[in-house]
N, C-alpha and C positions, 0 to 999 in steps of 0.2 A: 653605600656607607652612610650611617646616620651620624650627624654632627650638629652641635648646638651653634646657631648663629645669633648674634646680638648686634643690633643696630642702634648706635647712640645718636639721637636727634636733638634738635633744639628744644622741643616741647615734650618728647617722650623717648624712653629707652625701651626697645621692643626686642623680644627674643622668641625663638621657636626652634624645635628640632627639625632637621632638614635631611631628606634623602638626596644626597649630592649627585647621585647617578641620574635620578629622574628630574632633579631640579624642582622639588616641591616640598612644602611643609608637611611634616608627619604628625604634628600635634598643633592645636590651636595656639595662635600667637598670644603672648603674654606681654602686657605693656605696663610700665610704671612711669609716672611723670618725671621728667628730668629735674633733678634737684636744683634749687636756687639758693646760693650760687652754685654753679656747676663745676666745683673744684674737682681735681683728680680724685681725691679721697672719697668725696661724696658720690661721684659717678662710679668708682670702683665698688663701693658698697652696694649700689643699685644693681650693678652687673652681678655681684655675688648673690643678691636676692633672686635674680632671674635664674641663675644656676640652681639655687636651692629649690625654686618653684618646680623645676623639671627633675629634681633629684639627680643632677648631672655630674658625672665624674670623667667623661670622655673628652675628646677634642673640642675646642671652643674657638670660634672666630668672632672678632669684635671689630666693628667699624668705628672710625673717629673722623669728625668733620674738619679735617685739615691734613697737612703733610705729615706722613710717617716715613722716615728714612732710616734704614739700618737699626730699626727697633727703638727709635727716639722720636718723640713728638717735636716737630719743627715750627709749627704755626698754630695760632689760636685766634682766628679771625672772628668767630661768632661764639666763642666760649671763654671761660675764665683764662686770663693770660698766664696763670700759674702752670698751665699745661706745658708751656714751652720748655724743652729740655728734659721732660719726664721720660724715663726708660720704661717702655711698656712691660718688660719682663718683671721689673720691680713692682709695678703697679698692679698688674693683673695676674702675674705668676708666669713661670717658665712654661713654654709650650702653648700659650694662648697667642693665636695669630691676630695681629692688629694691622689694619690697613685703612686707607682713606675711604670714606663712605661712598663717594661717587664712583671710585674705582671698583668697590665691591658691587655696587648696583650694575655697573657696566659689565663686569665679569659675568654676572648672572644673565643679563639681557643678551649678551653676545652668544652665550652658550645655549640658552633656553628660550629667549624672547625675541624681540623685534630685530635684533642683529644677527640672529642665527643664519649661518650660510653666507654671510657677506664677507668676501675676502679682501675688499678694498679698505679705505680709510673710513672708520666709523667713529662718530663723535656723539657721546651721550652727555646730556646736560640735565642736571636735576635742579628743579626750581622749588625752593622752600624758603627757609630763613635767609639763605644766601643762594648762590648758584654754584653747584658742584659740577665738575667735568671729568670725563674719562675718555681717553683717546686710544683707539686701536688701529693697528695696521696689520693686515694679514691675520687678523685674529689675535694678535699679540698686544698686550697692554703697554702703553707708555705711562708709567706710574706718576702720580702726584702732580698732574697738571692743575693749574689754578686759574682757569680761564674766566671764572666769575669776577676776577679782579682786573680784567682788561678795561681800559677807559673808553667810555662812550660819552661824548659831549662833556668831557672834563670830569666825569664821575665814574666810579667803579660800576661795572655793568650790573652787579647785584643790587646796587642802590637804586637802580632804575627799573630793572626787569625781573627781580626775584618775586616770588609770590608774596613775601613779606612786604615788599614795596607796593605791590598792588593793594594790599589790605591797608597799609599805613597811610597811603595817599588816597584811599577810597576811589581807585581808578575803575572805570567801567571795563568790561572785558574787551571792548573794542579799543579803548585807549591803551590798555595794558598790552594787548596783542600787537599794537603798533610799536611799542617799546621792545617787545620780544623780537619782532621781525627785524628791527634795526640792529639788534644785537646779533641775531642769527646771520644776517647778511654780512656783518663784520667778520664773524667766525668763518663763514663760508669763504670769504675772500682771503682769509689768512691760511686756511688749511685745505680747502677744496675737498671736503669729505664726500664719499659716495652715498652716505646716509647720516642723517641726524636723528637721534632718538631723544625725545623729551620725557623725562622722568620726574621723580619727586612726587610729593603729595598732590600737586595740582594736576598731575597726569590723569587722574580719575575724572577730571572735568575737561578733558581734551576737546570734547565736542563744543565747548563754549568759546574756545579761542583758536585752535589749530586751523579750522576752516578759513579763518581770517588772515592766515599767514601764507605768503607765496614767495618761495625761493627759486622759482623757475624750475630747472630740471634737477635740483637737489631735493630729494624727498625728505620730508620732516614727518616723523611718525611718533605716536605715543608709545611709551613703554608698555609692554605686555604684562610684566610681573608687578607693576604698580609698587605699592609700599612694601611688598615682600622681597623686592630685588636685593636690597642691602643685606637682609638676613640670609638669603640664599647665597649671595656672593661671599659673605663673611664665612659661612660654613664651607663653601668650596675652597677658600684660601686655607682654612684649617685642615681640610681633608688632603690638600696637596702636600702638606707637611706631615701628614699621618696616613700614609697609604694603607689601604685595607689589607689585612693578612691574607696570604694565599690560601685558597680553599683546597 
């Protein structure tokens, strides 16, 4: 089934059509810079432009960088606070599936990427503007976890260990890897996952920092789908609500 997936990020809003059975993009990804300020109306207009780029009228899945519960935006940690309380059906239209961005990335990675075939507890963490999280047990998602906001040394983890924090504080890869390892050890001790997947934009540079991180017998691996994971997971969420017609 082909579905349009759109991933709302801090710097860019990206979309592509997705084969949700194979877990791959069917057309080249299209990206538009995230509007500033990133108000709901401005972001919705950008999402509309992406739909128009693909001349799309079928099912659509959209990610959001925060908690989405019962079709309502509940948090706005790294976007305009006017998002809180917005009903997704009123903003994007009925039938558009909207879910947390890290949850979307995790859905794709568990189905088609680094988490495929793992039946235990899998924790995916996306390192970008903040730290997103997606938790799975037995392949089932526990939605809307916000583990980027746990405290490490009196600060939210994403203020110390996000990719944005690395750039803002001009940290070396070695120094940043130490911050990430401290955070991952804390998450391991809370959840005891059988696998930790590191995603987000920084995952394409995994060779620069993952070899510096050691969690003993808890494997830490880079995401396979990289920046396409959110798009693919959003499309999968939309496809789940729009099953393909019987042949």
